[in-house]
Each structure stands twice: as C-alpha cells, then as structure tokens.
C-alpha positions, -999 to 999 in steps of 0.1 A, spaced: -547 -189 -339 -516 -180 -360 -499 -149 -352 -477 -126 -376 -444 -105 -369 -453 -66 -383 -428 -37 -382 -442 -4 -376 -422 30 -383 -432 53 -350 -421 89 -336 -396 79 -310 -409 97 -282 -446 92 -285 -437 55 -288 -416 61 -252 -445 79 -236 -468 54 -252 -448 24 -235 -449 44 -205 -488 46 -202 -495 10 -213 -470 -3 -182 -489 15 -158 -518 1 -170 -504 -36 -168 -502 -36 -210 -474 -39 -235 -472 -24 -272 -481 -55 -287 -511 -61 -266 -521 -28 -268 -513 -30 -302 -535 -64 -303 -564 -48 -286 -565 -23 -314 -567 -47 -339 -592 -71 -317 -613 -39 -316 -607 -27 -354 -622 -62 -360 -656 -61 -334 -662 -25 -347 -653 -33 -385 -638 5 -383 -620 26 -360 -627 21 -322 -636 60 -319 -651 90 -345 -625 103 -370 -637 136 -374 -623 164 -402 -618 196 -376 -642 219 -380 -628 256 -387 -639 276 -352 -618 242 -342 -591 251 -363 -588 280 -351 -595 276 -310 -559 254 -312 -545 280 -330 -553 303 -306 -539 280 -278 -510 276 -297 -499 314 -303 -511 321 -268 -535 350 -285 -572 334 -269 -590 355 -240 -580 345 -206 -593 352 -167 -581 360 -140 -606 338 -124 -632 317 -131 -659 341 -120 -645 361 -154 -644 331 -173 -685 325 -164 -688 363 -166 -678 362 -202 -694 334 -208 -726 342 -198 -726 379 -220 
C-alpha cells in the first residue's frame, strides 16, 4: 500500500489537546487519522452519526452557556422537579 502526504489546517489548541489524548491511548496523530480514514471507508461514510441539532437541544445549550438554566442544590431536588 502506497502512502500519500497531506496537510491539515486545525485549531491549534484542539490539535494539542487531541495529541495529548491520543498519546495517552498509545497513538500518534497520524495513526489516529489513518484509523479514522479506514473507518470512513469501512462505513462508507463517517463512523459516527452527524445530525442537525434540534431546537430544544440548541435552547438547552444556550441555557448552559449563559448559565440561565435551572439549577438544583441536591439530586433530590432535581428528581423531584423531573417527576413533577
């Protein structure tokens, strides 16, 4: 199997973090990209679901980012609210 060299433009912080995570798994970045590429070929597409977020999901994420969501002091309070 012949190899091809390519280049990628990545967010520097995410790239560094990904390399550290991969290192802890015993992989380097090139090996991870090769695994991803093999999985794309094997799956005839991305090896994970890609979906458009629902409006409810987007609203939930906005609440988290702005810290406007409901919070609870205990898990009991949370479960009581969920049951109501």
